[in-house]
C-alpha positions as a Markdown table, in Angstrom:
| # | Residue | x | y | z |
|---|---|---|---|---|
| 1 | Met | 0.3 | -0.4 | 0.0 |
| 2 | Ser | 1.4 | 3.5 | -1.5 |
| 3 | Phe | 0.4 | 7.1 | 0.6 |
| 4 | Thr | 0.6 | 10.3 | -0.3 |
| 5 | Arg | 2.5 | 12.6 | 2.1 |
| 6 | Ser | -0.7 | 13.8 | 3.3 |
| 7 | Lys | -2.2 | 11.3 | 3.2 |
| 8 | Ile | 0.3 | 8.8 | 5.1 |
| 9 | Phe | 0.6 | 11.6 | 7.5 |
| 10 | Ile | -3.1 | 10.7 | 8.7 |
| 11 | Ala | -2.4 | 6.9 | 8.3 |
| 12 | Cys | 0.3 | 6.9 | 10.2 |
| 13 | Thr | -1.6 | 8.8 | 13.2 |
| 14 | Leu | -4.5 | 6.9 | 12.9 |
| 15 | Ala | -2.5 | 3.6 | 13.5 |
| 16 | Ser | -0.3 | 4.2 | 16.5 |
| 17 | Ser | -4.0 | 4.9 | 17.9 |
| 18 | Leu | -4.4 | 1.2 | 16.9 |
| 19 | Leu | -0.8 | 0.8 | 17.9 |
| 20 | Ile | 0.4 | -0.7 | 14.4 |
| 21 | Thr | 3.6 | 0.3 | 14.0 |
| 22 | Ala | 5.1 | 0.4 | 10.4 |
| 23 | Cys | 2.9 | 1.6 | 7.3 |
| 24 | Ser | 5.7 | 0.7 | 4.9 |
| 25 | Asn | 5.1 | 0.6 | 1.3 |
| 26 | Ser | 6.3 | -1.9 | -1.6 |
| 27 | Asn | 5.4 | 0.1 | -5.0 |
| 28 | Asn | 8.5 | 0.9 | -6.7 |
| 29 | Asp | 6.7 | 2.8 | -9.2 |
| 30 | Glu | 5.5 | 4.8 | -6.7 |
| 31 | Lys | 8.6 | 5.2 | -4.5 |
| 32 | Lys | 9.9 | 6.5 | -8.0 |
| 33 | Gln | 7.6 | 9.8 | -8.6 |
| 34 | Gly | 8.4 | 10.3 | -5.2 |
| 35 | Thr | 5.8 | 9.4 | -2.7 |
| 36 | Leu | 6.4 | 9.3 | 0.6 |
| 37 | Thr | 6.9 | 5.4 | 2.5 |
| 38 | Ala | 7.6 | 5.0 | 6.2 |
| 39 | Ser | 8.6 | 1.5 | 7.4 |
| 40 | Ala | 9.3 | 2.7 | 10.9 |
| 41 | Pro | 7.1 | 3.6 | 13.5 |
| 42 | Ala | 4.3 | 5.4 | 12.2 |
| 43 | Thr | 4.4 | 7.7 | 15.7 |
| 44 | Gly | 8.4 | 8.6 | 14.6 |
| 45 | Gln | 7.3 | 9.0 | 10.9 |
| 46 | Ala | 5.1 | 11.9 | 12.0 |
| 47 | Ser | 7.3 | 13.2 | 14.0 |
| 48 | Asn | 9.6 | 13.3 | 11.8 |
| 49 | Ile | 7.6 | 14.6 | 9.7 |
| 50 | Ser | 5.7 | 17.8 | 12.6 |
| 51 | Glu | 9.6 | 18.3 | 13.2 |
| 52 | Arg | 10.1 | 18.8 | 8.9 |
| 53 | Asn | 7.4 | 21.3 | 9.1 |
| 54 | Ala | 8.5 | 23.1 | 12.1 |
| 55 | Gln | 11.1 | 24.3 | 11.0 |
| 56 | Gln | 10.1 | 24.7 | 7.7 |
| 57 | Arg | 7.2 | 27.6 | 9.2 |
| 58 | Leu | 10.5 | 28.5 | 10.9 |
| 59 | Ile | 12.3 | 29.4 | 7.6 |
| 60 | Asn | 9.5 | 31.2 | 6.8 |
| 61 | Thr | 8.8 | 33.4 | 10.1 |
| 62 | Leu | 12.7 | 34.1 | 10.3 |
| 63 | Gln | 13.1 | 35.3 | 6.2 |
| 64 | Gln | 9.8 | 37.8 | 6.7 |
| 65 | His | 11.4 | 39.1 | 10.2 |
| 66 | Phe | 14.8 | 39.8 | 8.8 |
| 67 | Lys | 12.3 | 41.3 | 5.0 |
| 68 | Lys | 10.2 | 43.1 | 8.0 |
| 69 | Ala | 13.7 | 44.2 | 9.3 |
| 70 | Asn | 15.4 | 45.2 | 7.0 |
| 71 | Ile | 18.3 | 42.3 | 7.5 |
| 72 | Asn | 19.7 | 41.3 | 4.2 |
| 73 | Ala | 19.8 | 37.4 | 5.0 |
| 74 | Lys | 19.1 | 33.7 | 3.2 |
| 75 | Val | 18.2 | 31.4 | 5.7 |
| 76 | Leu | 20.6 | 28.0 | 4.2 |
| 77 | Asp | 20.5 | 25.4 | 6.4 |
| 78 | Ile | 18.5 | 25.1 | 10.2 |
| 79 | Lys | 19.0 | 21.8 | 12.8 |
| 80 | Ala | 16.4 | 21.9 | 16.2 |
| 81 | Thr | 19.5 | 22.1 | 18.5 |
| 82 | Glu | 19.8 | 20.1 | 21.9 |
| 83 | Val | 18.0 | 23.0 | 24.1 |
| 84 | Pro | 14.8 | 22.4 | 23.9 |
| 85 | Asn | 13.1 | 25.0 | 21.2 |
| 86 | Leu | 15.9 | 26.2 | 20.1 |
| 87 | Tyr | 17.2 | 25.9 | 16.4 |
| 88 | Trp | 20.5 | 26.5 | 14.2 |
| 89 | Val | 20.0 | 28.6 | 11.3 |
| 90 | Asn | 22.7 | 28.5 | 9.5 |
| 91 | Leu | 22.9 | 31.7 | 7.4 |
| 92 | Glu | 23.8 | 33.3 | 3.5 |
| 93 | Gly | 27.2 | 35.0 | 3.9 |
| 94 | Met | 27.1 | 35.8 | 7.1 |
| 95 | Ser | 28.0 | 33.7 | 11.1 |
| 96 | Ser | 25.3 | 30.8 | 12.6 |
| 97 | Val | 22.6 | 31.8 | 14.7 |
| 98 | Tyr | 20.7 | 30.6 | 17.0 |
| 99 | Ala | 16.2 | 30.9 | 16.5 |
| 100 | Thr | 13.4 | 30.1 | 18.7 |
| 101 | Ala | 11.4 | 28.6 | 18.2 |
| 102 | Asp | 9.1 | 31.0 | 16.6 |
| 103 | Gly | 11.3 | 32.7 | 15.7 |
| 104 | Lys | 10.9 | 36.4 | 17.6 |
| 105 | Tyr | 13.7 | 36.1 | 18.6 |
| 106 | Ile | 17.0 | 35.4 | 17.2 |
| 107 | Ile | 20.8 | 34.5 | 19.4 |
| 108 | Gln | 24.3 | 34.8 | 18.2 |
| 109 | Gly | 27.0 | 34.2 | 19.0 |
| 110 | Asp | 28.5 | 30.6 | 21.2 |
| 111 | Val | 25.6 | 28.3 | 23.2 |
| 112 | Leu | 28.1 | 27.0 | 25.5 |
| 113 | Arg | 26.4 | 23.5 | 27.7 |
| 114 | Leu | 28.6 | 23.1 | 31.5 |
| 115 | Gly | 27.8 | 20.4 | 33.3 |
| 116 | Asp | 31.5 | 18.3 | 31.6 |
| 117 | Ser | 34.8 | 18.7 | 33.0 |
| 118 | Lys | 35.5 | 20.1 | 29.4 |
| 119 | Ile | 32.4 | 22.8 | 28.0 |
| 120 | His | 30.9 | 22.5 | 25.3 |
| 121 | Asn | 29.8 | 24.0 | 22.7 |
| 122 | Val | 26.4 | 23.0 | 21.3 |
| 123 | Ser | 26.8 | 24.0 | 17.6 |
| 124 | Glu | 29.7 | 22.8 | 17.2 |
| 125 | Asn | 29.1 | 19.5 | 15.7 |
| 126 | Leu | 26.5 | 21.3 | 13.3 |
| 127 | Gln | 28.6 | 23.6 | 12.2 |
| 128 | Ser | 31.1 | 21.4 | 11.9 |
| 129 | Ala | 29.2 | 18.9 | 9.4 |
| 130 | Ala | 28.0 | 22.1 | 7.8 |
| 131 | Asn | 31.7 | 23.6 | 6.5 |
| 132 | Lys | 32.5 | 19.5 | 5.9 |
| 133 | Lys | 30.4 | 20.3 | 2.4 |
| 134 | Leu | 31.5 | 23.2 | 2.2 |
| 135 | Leu | 35.7 | 22.3 | 1.7 |
| 136 | Ala | 34.3 | 19.3 | 0.1 |
| 137 | Ser | 33.1 | 20.7 | -2.6 |
| 138 | Leu | 35.8 | 22.8 | -3.1 |
| 139 | Lys | 38.8 | 22.0 | -6.1 |
| 140 | Thr | 42.1 | 21.3 | -5.2 |
| 141 | Glu | 43.2 | 23.0 | -8.2 |
| 142 | Asp | 41.0 | 25.9 | -7.5 |
| 143 | Leu | 43.8 | 26.2 | -4.3 |
| 144 | Leu | 47.7 | 26.9 | -3.1 |
| 145 | Val | 48.3 | 23.7 | -1.9 |
| 146 | Tyr | 51.4 | 23.0 | 0.3 |
| 147 | Lys | 52.5 | 18.9 | 0.6 |
| 148 | Ala | 53.3 | 17.1 | 3.3 |
| 149 | Gln | 56.6 | 15.8 | 3.5 |
| 150 | Gly | 56.7 | 11.9 | 3.1 |
| 151 | Lys | 53.3 | 10.1 | 4.9 |
| 152 | Thr | 50.5 | 12.5 | 4.9 |
| 153 | Lys | 49.1 | 12.6 | 8.5 |
| 154 | His | 47.0 | 15.2 | 7.9 |
| 155 | Ile | 44.9 | 18.1 | 6.0 |
| 156 | Val | 44.1 | 22.0 | 7.0 |
| 157 | Tyr | 42.1 | 24.7 | 5.4 |
| 158 | Val | 43.6 | 28.3 | 6.2 |
| 159 | Phe | 41.9 | 30.4 | 4.1 |
| 160 | Thr | 44.5 | 33.7 | 4.3 |
| 161 | Asp | 45.3 | 36.9 | 3.2 |
| 162 | Ala | 48.7 | 38.0 | 1.5 |
| 163 | Ser | 48.4 | 41.7 | 3.6 |
| 164 | Cys | 47.8 | 39.9 | 6.7 |
| 165 | Pro | 50.4 | 39.5 | 9.8 |
| 166 | Tyr | 49.5 | 36.3 | 11.6 |
| 167 | Cys | 49.5 | 34.6 | 7.8 |
| 168 | His | 52.9 | 35.9 | 7.3 |
| 169 | Lys | 53.7 | 34.6 | 10.5 |
| 170 | Leu | 52.5 | 30.9 | 9.5 |
| 171 | His | 53.8 | 31.0 | 6.1 |
| 172 | Glu | 57.2 | 31.5 | 7.6 |
| 173 | His | 56.6 | 27.6 | 9.5 |
| 174 | Met | 54.9 | 26.2 | 6.7 |
| 175 | Ser | 57.9 | 23.5 | 6.2 |
| 176 | Glu | 58.0 | 22.5 | 9.8 |
| 177 | Ile | 54.3 | 22.2 | 8.6 |
| 178 | Asn | 54.5 | 20.7 | 6.7 |
| 179 | Ala | 58.2 | 17.9 | 7.7 |
| 180 | Lys | 55.2 | 17.5 | 10.8 |
| 181 | Gly | 52.9 | 15.3 | 8.1 |
| 182 | Ile | 50.4 | 18.1 | 7.6 |
| 183 | Glu | 49.5 | 19.3 | 4.0 |
| 184 | Val | 48.4 | 22.8 | 4.0 |
| 185 | Arg | 45.6 | 23.8 | 1.6 |
| 186 | Tyr | 44.9 | 27.6 | 1.2 |
| 187 | Ile | 41.9 | 29.3 | 0.2 |
| 188 | Ala | 41.7 | 32.6 | -0.3 |
| 189 | Trp | 40.4 | 35.4 | 1.5 |
| 190 | Pro | 41.6 | 39.2 | 0.7 |
| 191 | Arg | 40.5 | 40.9 | 3.8 |
| 192 | Gly | 38.8 | 43.7 | 2.7 |
| 193 | Glu | 38.1 | 44.7 | -1.5 |
| 194 | Gln | 41.6 | 46.6 | -1.4 |
| 195 | Phe | 43.8 | 43.5 | -0.9 |
| 196 | Met | 41.3 | 41.6 | -3.1 |
| 197 | Pro | 43.5 | 42.4 | -6.6 |
| 198 | Ala | 46.5 | 41.0 | -4.2 |
| 199 | Met | 45.4 | 37.5 | -3.8 |
| 200 | Glu | 43.5 | 37.4 | -7.9 |
| 201 | Ser | 47.3 | 38.2 | -8.6 |
| 202 | Val | 48.9 | 35.6 | -6.7 |
| 203 | Trp | 45.7 | 32.8 | -7.8 |
| 204 | Cys | 46.0 | 34.0 | -12.2 |
| 205 | Ser | 49.7 | 33.7 | -12.1 |
| 206 | Glu | 51.5 | 30.4 | -13.5 |
| 207 | Asp | 53.5 | 29.7 | -10.5 |
| 208 | Arg | 51.4 | 30.1 | -7.5 |
| 209 | Gln | 53.2 | 29.8 | -5.1 |
| 210 | Ala | 55.9 | 32.0 | -6.0 |
| 211 | Ala | 53.4 | 34.7 | -7.1 |
| 212 | Phe | 51.9 | 34.2 | -2.8 |
| 213 | Asn | 56.2 | 33.9 | -1.3 |
| 214 | Gln | 56.5 | 37.4 | -3.2 |
| 215 | Ala | 53.0 | 38.6 | -1.7 |
| 216 | Ile | 53.9 | 38.2 | 1.4 |
| 217 | Ala | 57.0 | 39.1 | 1.4 |
| 218 | Gly | 56.2 | 42.5 | 0.4 |
| 219 | Ala | 57.7 | 42.4 | -2.4 |
| 220 | Pro | 55.7 | 44.2 | -5.8 |
| 221 | Leu | 53.8 | 41.7 | -7.4 |
| 222 | Ala | 52.9 | 42.0 | -11.6 |
| 223 | Pro | 49.5 | 42.2 | -11.6 |
| 224 | Ala | 47.4 | 39.3 | -13.5 |
| 225 | Thr | 44.2 | 38.5 | -14.0 |
| 226 | Cys | 42.0 | 35.8 | -14.8 |
| 227 | Lys | 39.1 | 33.9 | -14.1 |
| 228 | Asn | 40.1 | 32.7 | -10.5 |
| 229 | Pro | 38.3 | 31.4 | -8.1 |
| 230 | Val | 39.3 | 34.3 | -5.3 |
| 231 | Arg | 35.7 | 35.9 | -4.8 |
| 232 | Ala | 33.9 | 32.2 | -5.1 |
| 233 | Gln | 36.6 | 31.8 | -1.4 |
| 234 | Tyr | 35.1 | 34.2 | 0.3 |
| 235 | Gln | 31.8 | 34.3 | 0.1 |
| 236 | Leu | 32.5 | 30.2 | 0.9 |
| 237 | Gly | 34.3 | 32.1 | 4.4 |
| 238 | Leu | 31.4 | 33.7 | 4.9 |
| 239 | Asn | 29.4 | 31.4 | 4.5 |
| 240 | Met | 30.7 | 29.6 | 7.3 |
| 241 | Gly | 31.1 | 32.3 | 9.6 |
| 242 | Val | 35.2 | 33.5 | 8.8 |
| 243 | Asn | 36.2 | 37.3 | 10.3 |
| 244 | Gly | 39.5 | 36.7 | 10.1 |
| 245 | Thr | 42.6 | 35.6 | 8.8 |
| 246 | Pro | 44.7 | 32.7 | 9.2 |
| 247 | Ala | 41.3 | 30.3 | 9.7 |
| 248 | Ile | 41.9 | 26.7 | 9.9 |
| 249 | Tyr | 40.3 | 23.9 | 9.9 |
| 250 | Asn | 40.4 | 20.3 | 9.7 |
| 251 | Gln | 39.3 | 18.1 | 7.0 |
| 252 | Glu | 35.8 | 17.5 | 9.4 |
| 253 | Gly | 34.8 | 21.0 | 8.9 |
| 254 | Val | 36.9 | 21.5 | 12.7 |
| 255 | Tyr | 37.4 | 25.4 | 13.1 |
| 256 | Leu | 41.1 | 24.2 | 14.6 |
| 257 | Gly | 42.2 | 28.4 | 15.7 |
| 258 | Gly | 43.3 | 31.9 | 14.5 |
| 259 | Tyr | 48.0 | 31.5 | 14.2 |
| 260 | Leu | 49.0 | 28.0 | 15.6 |
| 261 | Ser | 52.5 | 27.4 | 15.9 |
| 262 | Pro | 53.2 | 24.8 | 14.2 |
| 263 | Glu | 53.3 | 22.7 | 17.0 |
| 264 | Glu | 50.2 | 23.4 | 18.3 |
| 265 | Leu | 48.6 | 22.8 | 15.1 |
| 266 | Ala | 50.2 | 19.4 | 14.8 |
| 267 | Glu | 48.7 | 19.3 | 19.1 |
| 268 | Arg | 45.4 | 19.9 | 18.0 |
| 269 | Leu | 45.0 | 17.4 | 14.9 |
| 270 | Asn | 46.0 | 14.3 | 16.7 |
| 271 | Asn | 43.4 | 15.3 | 20.0 |
């Protein structure tokens, strides 16, 4: 037996009152047509549908409130947190925020759980999962890659800007970082429009590493133009909540920190 999305909700709700444990679909043709099927307990399926509906209502409410307040923000994703009636909201080009279930309040910053030996950031897993997808979408040829020496133990993504002093400091230790088996993948993230041309020149150079080394050293860089990913990478950083450089992430999308010494970076990757 098969049901459309609306019918299965009603059927499962009725079934739960009769202690029927599951709704199922054995018609493969209708599965291909996008009908909703369930093999889980009816109450669980109804709960999942209810949660999705609640999330969509919250997205709509937030977008309406943003529009009324003249806030130019677009909701990319929304997920329930472990805190009752509090949702994590991923915004395009902005740091993620929290929103109450009714959409009346948004909270900027971190929500921390106490009670254990370590403080737990409620959104860390949610944000890192979103970051992982974004980082995985990058093409290696669009990055500036410094490969590990010997066996590659770790890969890190670093949002960088040739004009950033702490990026200079990190880059000075590149050989030490690579010697620890860490591959570094630089992502262009000019900290302002005035720094965009220099980063585009680096990315458009025939020898990207040599050009970046030259820019980091403060030497004049010959202007170069081409079709490049610099602005797209800058936008990706905004979507991940990057607000400064360097910003270091592991392959799982977890933010490791800003400037880190080779020893500190290796320690965080190994923990």
